[in-house]
C-alpha distance (Angstrom), angle and dihedral (degrees) to the residues before:
residue distance angle dihedral
X1 . . .
X2 3.81 . .
X3 3.78 115.4 .
X4 3.82 99.2 -168.5
X5 3.77 124.9 84.4
X6 3.82 119.6 -85.5
X7 3.83 117.2 -92.8
X8 3.79 112.9 -78.1
X9 3.82 93.8 12.1
X10 3.79 123.9 134.0
X11 3.82 115.1 -120.6
X12 3.83 98.4 -172.2
X13 3.80 128.6 101.3
X14 3.77 118.4 -52.9
X15 3.84 108.2 -88.3
X16 3.76 127.2 -144.9
X17 3.79 110.9 -82.0
X18 3.78 114.6 -105.0
X19 3.75 123.7 -115.3
X20 3.80 116.0 -126.9
X21 3.80 137.1 22.6
X22 3.79 129.7 -47.6
X23 3.77 115.0 -106.9
X24 3.80 120.5 -114.0
X25 3.79 90.5 -104.4
X26 3.81 92.2 50.4
X27 3.79 91.7 47.9
X28 3.79 91.3 51.8
X29 3.79 91.7 46.8
X30 3.81 92.1 49.0
X31 3.80 91.2 51.3
X32 3.80 92.5 50.0
X33 3.82 91.5 48.3
X34 3.80 91.2 52.2
X35 3.82 89.7 46.7
X36 3.81 92.1 52.3
X37 3.81 92.4 45.3
X38 3.82 94.0 51.1
X39 3.81 91.3 44.6
X40 3.82 90.5 55.6
X41 3.81 92.6 53.6
X42 3.80 106.2 -89.9
X43 3.78 122.0 140.0
X44 3.83 114.7 -108.9
X45 3.82 93.4 -118.3
X46 3.81 90.6 52.9
X47 3.79 90.7 49.8
X48 3.81 92.9 47.6
X49 3.81 93.3 50.7
X50 3.80 95.1 46.3
X51 3.80 95.5 46.0
X52 3.82 90.5 46.1
X53 3.80 88.3 53.9
X54 3.79 89.3 52.0
X55 3.83 93.9 52.8
X56 3.83 95.6 36.1
X57 3.80 95.1 -120.2
X58 3.79 136.9 113.4
X59 3.80 120.5 -76.7
X60 3.80 90.3 -123.4
X61 3.79 89.2 60.8
X62 3.79 89.9 59.5
X63 3.81 89.9 42.5
X64 3.82 91.9 54.7
X65 3.79 90.1 46.5
X66 3.82 90.7 52.5
X67 3.79 92.2 47.5
X68 3.80 91.5 49.5
X69 3.82 90.6 52.6
X70 3.82 92.4 48.1
X71 3.81 91.9 49.7
X72 3.80 90.3 50.9
X73 3.83 89.3 55.1
X74 3.79 90.5 50.0
X75 3.79 88.7 50.1
X76 3.78 91.1 60.7
X77 3.82 102.1 -97.0
X78 3.78 115.4 144.0
X79 3.80 92.1 -153.4
X80 3.80 121.7 50.6
X81 3.79 113.6 -108.5
X82 3.80 109.1 -127.2
X83 3.79 98.7 154.6
X84 3.78 120.8 127.5
X85 3.79 107.5 -108.0
X86 3.80 91.5 -173.2
X87 3.78 107.8 86.1
X88 3.77 126.3 -151.7
X89 3.81 120.8 -83.0
X90 3.78 91.5 27.4
X91 3.78 129.6 151.7
X92 3.77 132.6 60.0
X93 3.78 116.8 -32.6
X94 3.79 124.8 -130.9
X95 3.79 109.6 -88.9
X96 3.83 94.3 -164.7
X97 3.76 132.0 40.9
X98 3.80 123.3 -136.3
X99 3.80 89.8 -105.7
X100 3.82 91.8 53.9
X101 3.82 91.9 48.5
X102 3.81 91.4 48.7
X103 3.81 91.7 48.5
X104 3.81 91.0 50.6
X105 3.82 91.5 49.3
X106 3.79 93.6 47.8
X107 3.80 89.3 50.9
X108 3.82 90.8 63.4
X109 3.79 119.6 85.0
X110 3.79 119.0 -112.0
X111 3.79 93.6 -115.1
X112 3.82 88.7 59.2
X113 3.80 92.2 52.4
X114 3.79 99.0 66.4
X115 3.81 92.8 108.7
X116 3.77 133.1 20.2
X117 3.79 88.5 -120.5
X118 3.80 93.4 58.2
X119 3.81 90.2 43.2
X120 3.79 88.6 52.7
X121 3.81 91.5 52.7
X122 3.82 94.1 49.4
X123 3.82 99.6 39.5
X124 3.85 97.6 38.4
X125 3.82 89.5 -131.6
X126 3.85 117.2 128.5
X127 3.79 116.6 -110.2
X128 3.82 92.3 -121.8
X129 3.81 90.6 58.1
X130 3.82 89.6 48.8
X131 3.81 90.2 52.5
X132 3.82 91.9 50.2
X133 3.81 90.2 46.4
X134 3.82 89.3 51.1
X135 3.82 91.2 51.2
X136 3.80 92.5 46.0
X137 3.82 96.3 45.5
X138 3.83 113.4 46.6
X139 3.81 89.7 -171.5
X140 3.82 89.2 69.9
X141 3.79 106.5 73.7
X142 3.78 144.4 128.5
X143 3.80 114.0 -76.2
X144 3.80 129.5 -170.6
X145 3.78 121.3 -127.0
X146 3.80 116.2 -158.7
X147 3.76 122.9 -146.1
X148 3.81 113.7 -108.9
X149 3.82 125.5 -155.8
X150 3.80 113.4 -101.5
X151 3.80 105.5 -126.2
X152 3.78 127.6 -169.2
X153 3.79 122.1 -149.3
X154 3.79 91.8 -94.6
X155 3.79 90.5 48.7
X156 3.79 90.7 53.2
X157 3.80 91.8 49.7
X158 3.80 90.8 49.1
X159 3.77 91.2 50.7
X160 3.79 92.4 49.9
X161 3.82 90.7 48.1
X162 3.80 91.1 47.9
X163 3.81 92.4 48.1
X164 3.80 93.0 49.7
X165 3.80 91.2 52.5
X166 3.82 90.4 71.4
X167 3.77 125.5 75.3
X168 3.78 90.7 -153.4
X169 3.77 108.0 38.3
X170 3.77 113.1 -152.4
X171 3.76 131.2 -166.2
X172 3.79 116.5 -89.8
X173 3.78 108.7 -120.6
X174 3.79 99.4 -171.9
X175 3.79 96.8 94.6
X176 3.76 119.6 122.0
X177 3.79 108.4 -113.8
X178 3.76 95.8 -147.9
X179 3.77 112.9 146.8
X180 3.76 135.2 -173.6
X181 3.78 126.7 -162.8
X182 3.80 122.1 -119.8
X183 3.78 130.3 177.5
X184 3.80 112.1 -128.6
X185 3.79 147.0 127.1
X186 3.78 129.0 -87.3
X187 3.79 93.9 -107.4
X188 3.81 93.8 52.9
X189 3.80 124.2 97.9
X190 3.79 112.8 -139.2
X191 3.78 118.7 -118.6
X192 3.80 115.6 -94.7
X193 3.79 114.7 -103.1
X194 3.81 116.3 -169.4
X195 3.79 136.7 166.5
X196 3.80 135.1 176.8
X197 3.78 93.1 -131.4
X198 3.77 140.8 -4.6
X199 3.81 86.9 -109.4
X200 3.80 86.7 77.8
X201 3.82 91.7 62.4
X202 3.77 107.9 103.2
X203 3.79 113.5 -126.8
X204 3.78 114.4 -171.4
X205 3.79 128.3 175.9
X206 3.82 117.5 -139.2
X207 3.78 133.6 -159.5
X208 3.81 110.9 -143.7
X209 3.79 125.2 -173.6
X210 3.80 124.9 -165.9
X211 3.79 134.5 165.1
X212 3.77 138.3 -169.0
X213 3.82 112.1 -68.7
X214 3.78 111.2 -114.9
X215 3.79 143.3 161.0
X216 3.81 115.7 -92.6
X217 3.79 106.6 -141.7
X218 3.82 94.7 -169.4
X219 3.81 96.1 50.4
X220 3.82 94.2 34.9
X221 3.80 94.1 -131.3
X222 3.80 141.4 94.7
X223 3.80 119.2 -93.2
X224 3.83 107.6 -140.2
X225 3.80 93.6 -151.8
X226 3.82 95.7 -115.8
X227 3.81 109.9 132.4
X228 3.78 100.2 167.2
X229 3.79 149.4 -75.5
X230 3.82 123.3 -123.5
X231 3.83 128.5 -172.5
X232 3.80 123.0 -137.7
X233 3.81 95.6 -123.4
X234 3.77 138.1 124.3
X235 3.80 134.8 -160.8
X236 3.76 115.9 -128.3
X237 3.85 132.0 166.6
X238 3.79 116.1 -97.8
X239 3.80 112.1 -105.3
X240 3.81 94.7 -151.9
X241 3.74 136.1 29.8
X242 3.79 123.1 -115.8
X243 3.79 138.9 174.9
X244 3.82 89.3 -90.8
X245 3.83 100.0 50.9
X246 3.79 143.1 1.7
X247 3.79 126.4 -105.7
X248 3.79 113.0 -82.3
X249 3.82 95.4 27.0
X250 3.79 112.6 142.6
X251 3.80 108.9 -105.8
X252 3.80 124.9 -168.8
X253 3.80 111.2 -128.5
X254 3.78 133.2 177.7
X255 3.79 119.0 -110.6
X256 3.79 127.4 -135.3
X257 3.79 105.2 -115.7
X258 3.78 117.8 -132.1
X259 3.79 133.3 152.2
X260 3.81 94.2 -81.0
X261 3.81 94.2 49.5
X262 3.81 91.8 45.2
X263 3.81 92.7 49.6
X264 3.79 91.2 49.1
X265 3.82 90.6 50.3
X266 3.81 92.2 50.3
X267 3.81 94.6 47.7
X268 3.81 99.6 41.4
X269 3.81 101.1 34.8
X270 3.79 112.7 18.8
X271 3.81 95.7 40.4
X272 3.81 93.6 44.8
X273 3.80 91.6 45.1
X274 3.79 91.9 52.1
X275 3.80 90.8 48.1
X276 3.82 92.8 50.4
X277 3.82 90.3 53.1
X278 3.80 92.9 48.9
X279 3.81 94.4 48.3
X280 3.83 112.1 88.0
């Protein structure tokens, strides 16, 4: 078996792959080089790799070109067909313009823009298009909104009176620096988020289960490794009425996690979730 490179091949370092299609002349030359290399005793894979190095393209490009020429011979053509069947400006066209995407994003409330997945659900624009729009338009980016103290009228008057009592007013550093991410444009003002105390910030513990992604032979598809995520919460009736809900309304509350609660979550959620994924 020959040990040298095929005729016409480049033996230098691997260059950067070109962007774009091969011309008709280059495609014909690549086919003839592969034909000469195989005729002199080289293996097809060796010929593909060497010719691809010569034309600065991928070896599979040369392999597809060779297969196309062989199929044209089998079809009855006297001359191998090496023309590019894929014309310029091919592929799927953009269904939405940048202005339409921006209008759809601006029509979604800030609290529904915390993740690209929630923005996708509310704006009916696929997440991949949102990612490309974010890369193409630097003005569209993730912004942080800080929690502001919720002040009543009397609170505001007290603050003004307290501030005026000092000759050298200084900045109050007792704010809660709790932030939440929103996707928006530079010219947008984030929605106001206020709370009386940090005790009103909901803190919930979650149990998440993942596994190694793998191919499922029985179902003929790829398992992404996501088993599930479950919050440690419970729904209990409200003991008192308020301006937001009536007495007895089911309210979701976080649960203090101890060994008993954790064991119950593992047995009733994680185990059942794993079993439902394994069952066909």
